[in-house]
Backbone bond lengths (Angstrom), bond angles and torsions (degrees), N, CA, C in turn:
res aa  C-N    CA-C-N  psi(-1)  N-CA   C-N-CA  omega(-1)  CA-C   N-CA-C  phi
1 Q - - - 1.452 - - 1.520 109.37 -
2 V 1.325 116.26 140.45 1.460 122.53 -179.65 1.520 109.02 -116.47
3 Q 1.293 115.84 135.25 1.465 121.33 172.61 1.518 109.25 -115.40
4 L 1.326 115.47 136.30 1.459 122.04 -179.70 1.524 108.35 -118.40
5 V 1.314 116.50 130.44 1.463 121.24 -178.85 1.528 108.91 -127.44
6 E 1.342 115.61 114.09 1.454 121.17 179.43 1.525 110.99 -87.89
7 S 1.312 114.73 155.32 1.454 121.95 173.28 1.526 108.79 -154.72
8 G 1.318 115.66 166.46 1.456 120.14 175.16 1.509 115.66 104.02
9 G 1.323 117.94 -3.76 1.454 119.57 178.21 1.520 111.32 -72.97
10 G 1.325 115.11 173.24 1.460 119.29 179.03 1.500 112.06 159.60
11 L 1.323 114.32 -165.94 1.464 122.17 179.47 1.522 108.89 -100.41
12 V 1.324 116.04 130.76 1.465 120.62 179.80 1.521 108.55 -141.80
13 Q 1.326 115.69 149.52 1.453 119.96 179.04 1.527 111.00 -78.06
14 P 1.320 117.52 154.66 1.468 119.77 175.39 1.524 110.78 -54.33
15 G 1.328 115.36 137.47 1.454 121.22 -176.36 1.511 114.53 90.10
16 G 1.322 116.53 -9.59 1.454 120.82 -178.68 1.515 112.89 -83.79
17 S 1.332 114.69 -175.56 1.461 121.56 -177.16 1.524 111.22 -130.90
18 L 1.308 114.99 153.47 1.457 122.83 172.02 1.522 107.89 -145.12
19 R 1.326 115.57 152.44 1.452 119.93 171.57 1.522 108.84 -122.97
20 L 1.310 115.49 119.34 1.459 121.10 175.75 1.528 109.15 -90.71
21 S 1.317 114.75 144.85 1.463 121.43 176.04 1.518 108.93 -125.08
22 C 1.308 115.44 150.38 1.461 121.45 176.60 1.519 107.84 -140.13
23 A 1.320 115.26 113.29 1.463 121.14 179.97 1.521 109.74 -97.53
24 A 1.316 115.24 133.58 1.458 121.26 -177.07 1.520 111.39 -113.06
25 S 1.324 115.22 141.44 1.459 120.54 172.24 1.522 108.69 -90.82
26 G 1.325 116.87 169.96 1.448 119.91 175.99 1.508 113.19 91.38
27 S 1.324 114.88 179.62 1.463 120.97 -171.33 1.520 113.85 -112.37
28 I 1.330 118.37 7.27 1.457 119.84 -174.75 1.526 112.82 -103.12
29 F 1.330 117.42 4.13 1.466 120.23 -172.88 1.522 111.74 -55.43
30 S 1.318 117.00 -47.35 1.463 120.34 -172.93 1.526 112.49 -69.22
31 I 1.320 117.90 -14.68 1.466 121.32 -179.36 1.525 110.68 -115.26
32 S 1.328 115.03 28.30 1.461 120.90 -178.84 1.521 111.12 -122.47
33 D 1.332 115.09 148.66 1.460 120.51 168.71 1.525 108.48 -79.08
34 L 1.313 116.05 149.22 1.460 120.66 -175.21 1.525 110.61 -131.34
35 G 1.317 115.39 150.83 1.450 118.36 179.28 1.504 113.32 -153.79
36 W 1.321 114.33 162.73 1.457 122.46 170.43 1.522 108.16 -121.95
37 Y 1.326 115.68 131.76 1.452 123.00 175.65 1.523 107.47 -121.65
38 R 1.326 116.24 165.13 1.452 120.28 175.40 1.518 110.51 -143.78
39 Q 1.320 113.39 155.10 1.462 119.69 178.37 1.512 108.93 -139.30
40 A 1.316 115.22 117.58 1.458 121.34 176.25 1.525 108.96 -91.77
41 P 1.327 118.15 157.95 1.477 121.03 -179.93 1.517 111.55 -55.00
42 G 1.328 115.78 129.38 1.452 120.63 177.53 1.508 115.32 77.79
43 K 1.324 117.28 4.25 1.455 121.24 -178.67 1.528 111.16 -121.19
44 Q 1.334 115.16 162.03 1.451 119.89 177.20 1.525 110.54 -77.78
45 R 1.315 114.71 156.09 1.461 119.71 175.51 1.531 108.27 -67.04
46 E 1.326 115.32 137.65 1.459 119.83 -177.26 1.521 111.07 -131.90
47 L 1.323 114.61 152.19 1.454 120.27 176.97 1.530 109.90 -71.19
48 V 1.310 115.99 134.61 1.462 122.10 174.60 1.524 110.03 -104.25
49 A 1.324 116.26 -51.78 1.467 120.37 -177.71 1.517 109.27 -155.33
50 F 1.337 115.85 147.80 1.454 121.04 -177.90 1.516 109.08 -137.94
51 L 1.321 116.64 143.06 1.463 122.22 -177.81 1.522 108.68 -137.46
52 T 1.324 117.05 119.88 1.453 119.98 -179.04 1.520 110.86 -88.80
53 T 1.317 115.46 170.92 1.456 120.06 -178.64 1.525 112.30 -64.28
54 D 1.340 116.82 -26.81 1.468 118.70 -179.48 1.520 112.02 -95.20
55 G 1.333 116.63 11.78 1.459 120.43 170.96 1.511 116.64 93.72
56 N 1.312 117.75 2.14 1.462 119.46 176.80 1.519 110.60 -73.68
57 T 1.330 116.04 140.49 1.459 120.84 -179.91 1.527 110.36 -122.15
58 N 1.323 113.47 155.74 1.464 121.18 176.33 1.520 107.09 -144.06
59 Y 1.323 116.92 132.45 1.457 121.66 -178.58 1.520 110.73 -125.77
60 A 1.312 115.65 148.45 1.453 120.56 169.81 1.533 108.00 -63.45
61 D 1.319 116.16 143.82 1.473 119.72 -179.30 1.531 111.37 -56.18
62 S 1.309 116.04 -34.62 1.468 120.62 -175.20 1.529 113.24 -68.55
63 V 1.336 117.53 -16.15 1.474 119.57 -176.95 1.522 112.80 -117.75
64 K 1.323 117.75 -3.89 1.463 120.67 -179.13 1.518 110.74 -57.33
65 G 1.320 115.49 133.55 1.449 121.11 -179.22 1.512 114.23 84.93
66 R 1.324 117.68 -10.11 1.475 121.58 -179.99 1.519 112.38 -115.34
67 F 1.328 117.27 -34.86 1.470 122.14 -176.68 1.523 109.80 -110.27
68 T 1.329 115.27 147.97 1.456 120.76 177.04 1.530 109.54 -137.04
69 I 1.322 115.64 127.64 1.460 120.76 175.54 1.523 108.58 -98.74
70 S 1.334 115.64 140.73 1.458 119.88 178.23 1.525 108.69 -150.24
71 R 1.321 115.62 167.27 1.462 120.09 -178.18 1.521 109.97 -138.38
72 D 1.330 115.29 151.02 1.460 122.63 172.96 1.523 105.96 -126.44
73 N 1.310 116.23 99.62 1.468 119.69 -176.13 1.532 111.78 -66.44
74 A 1.313 117.45 -28.54 1.465 119.95 178.95 1.524 111.50 -67.06
75 K 1.341 116.42 -27.54 1.464 121.10 -179.92 1.520 112.21 -105.51
76 N 1.325 117.66 3.41 1.478 120.74 -177.12 1.527 111.08 50.86
77 T 1.315 116.21 45.38 1.458 120.68 -174.27 1.526 110.37 -134.04
78 V 1.330 114.92 138.96 1.456 122.17 172.66 1.519 107.90 -115.44
79 Y 1.323 115.51 143.50 1.455 121.97 -176.17 1.524 110.80 -120.93
80 L 1.328 114.41 154.87 1.449 120.75 169.11 1.526 107.27 -132.06
81 Q 1.316 115.84 106.98 1.453 120.76 175.60 1.518 108.28 -86.67
82 M 1.320 115.95 122.34 1.460 121.56 -176.49 1.523 108.93 -117.91
83 N 1.312 116.24 116.88 1.463 122.34 179.06 1.513 110.60 -115.98
84 T 1.301 115.12 162.86 1.469 122.18 178.66 1.529 110.61 46.95
85 L 1.304 115.20 53.09 1.459 120.37 -175.96 1.522 111.70 -67.24
86 K 1.325 113.92 146.56 1.460 122.39 -178.93 1.525 109.29 -121.39
87 P 1.330 117.75 156.49 1.475 119.23 177.32 1.526 112.90 -54.86
88 E 1.316 117.61 -32.42 1.468 119.89 -179.95 1.527 113.24 -72.73
89 D 1.321 118.03 -5.44 1.463 121.42 173.05 1.531 111.65 -82.83
90 T 1.324 116.64 -6.18 1.461 120.43 179.50 1.523 110.82 -62.08
91 A 1.319 116.18 124.81 1.464 121.53 -176.72 1.524 108.99 -178.18
92 V 1.321 114.85 171.16 1.455 120.56 166.16 1.526 107.12 -88.89
93 Y 1.322 115.92 127.56 1.453 121.34 -177.69 1.527 109.53 -103.29
94 Y 1.330 114.43 132.47 1.462 121.39 -176.29 1.529 110.28 -118.47
95 C 1.290 114.83 137.35 1.458 122.49 173.20 1.530 108.77 -87.92
96 Y 1.330 115.80 145.58 1.467 121.82 -175.91 1.518 109.59 -138.21
97 L 1.308 115.73 138.61 1.467 121.90 176.76 1.517 108.54 -133.84
98 R 1.326 116.65 137.31 1.461 119.45 174.31 1.528 109.43 -135.46
99 H 1.316 113.82 145.94 1.465 120.20 -176.38 1.523 109.18 -149.74
100 R 1.324 115.33 146.64 1.454 119.37 168.66 1.520 108.43 -146.26
101 A 1.308 114.10 144.77 1.458 119.27 -174.96 1.523 111.75 -69.50
102 S 1.320 116.20 -30.98 1.462 120.86 177.25 1.522 107.59 -158.32
103 R 1.309 116.54 170.18 1.468 120.23 -178.87 1.522 111.34 -72.13
104 Y 1.307 117.55 -5.67 1.461 121.10 -177.55 1.525 112.48 -94.32
105 V 1.338 117.07 -0.88 1.463 120.11 179.11 1.515 109.42 -123.25
106 S 1.327 115.59 167.41 1.460 121.06 -177.89 1.530 111.37 -74.38
107 W 1.325 114.98 156.02 1.456 120.27 173.52 1.522 110.11 -69.76
108 Q 1.299 116.32 143.02 1.458 122.86 165.68 1.524 106.41 -100.56
109 A 1.309 116.53 127.68 1.461 120.45 -175.79 1.523 110.56 -124.43
110 Y 1.316 114.94 143.79 1.468 121.41 -178.11 1.534 109.22 -136.59
111 W 1.327 114.93 148.12 1.468 122.24 179.17 1.517 109.91 -124.93
112 G 1.322 114.48 148.30 1.451 119.85 169.27 1.519 110.20 -83.13
113 Q 1.332 115.61 178.76 1.463 120.56 -175.98 1.524 112.19 -84.78
114 G 1.322 117.01 -13.29 1.453 121.06 178.23 1.515 113.10 97.78
115 T 1.326 115.16 149.27 1.466 121.20 175.20 1.528 107.75 -136.97
116 Q 1.329 115.76 136.73 1.459 121.02 -175.02 1.520 110.48 -81.74
117 V 1.323 115.69 131.56 1.463 122.40 170.94 1.520 107.52 -119.46
118 T 1.325 116.10 123.96 1.456 121.93 179.48 1.519 108.62 -123.30
119 V 1.321 115.72 123.54 1.466 121.31 179.23 1.525 107.23 -111.68
120 S 1.310 115.04 110.20 1.464 119.79 -175.15 1.520 110.08 -159.13
121 S 1.317 114.57 149.05 1.464 118.96 175.53 1.522 110.50 -95.12
């Protein structure tokens, strides 16, 4: 079983920066794909950034050039550096981890509890 605990959310002014962290328990972190999703009030949860075990990244168009996902396998932690924040970035941000032992079995997926990010003046 994997537990994910996010931190680093808060209130920030437009144009500011925040760094979210997500610490994972267990021993599969280094062999797992990782992601950050967000959900704004009244909207569906959406992908923000994704990072595979071999280093490939994928970003939502709305955050490209502003957000960066990274991982520290020694600390079992994934980060989301958010720069030039906009009011439309306001949402609950969720950490995501997925793992499978081989391509012949299903993915195991885990979510964090979420951390609130509010961008407002």
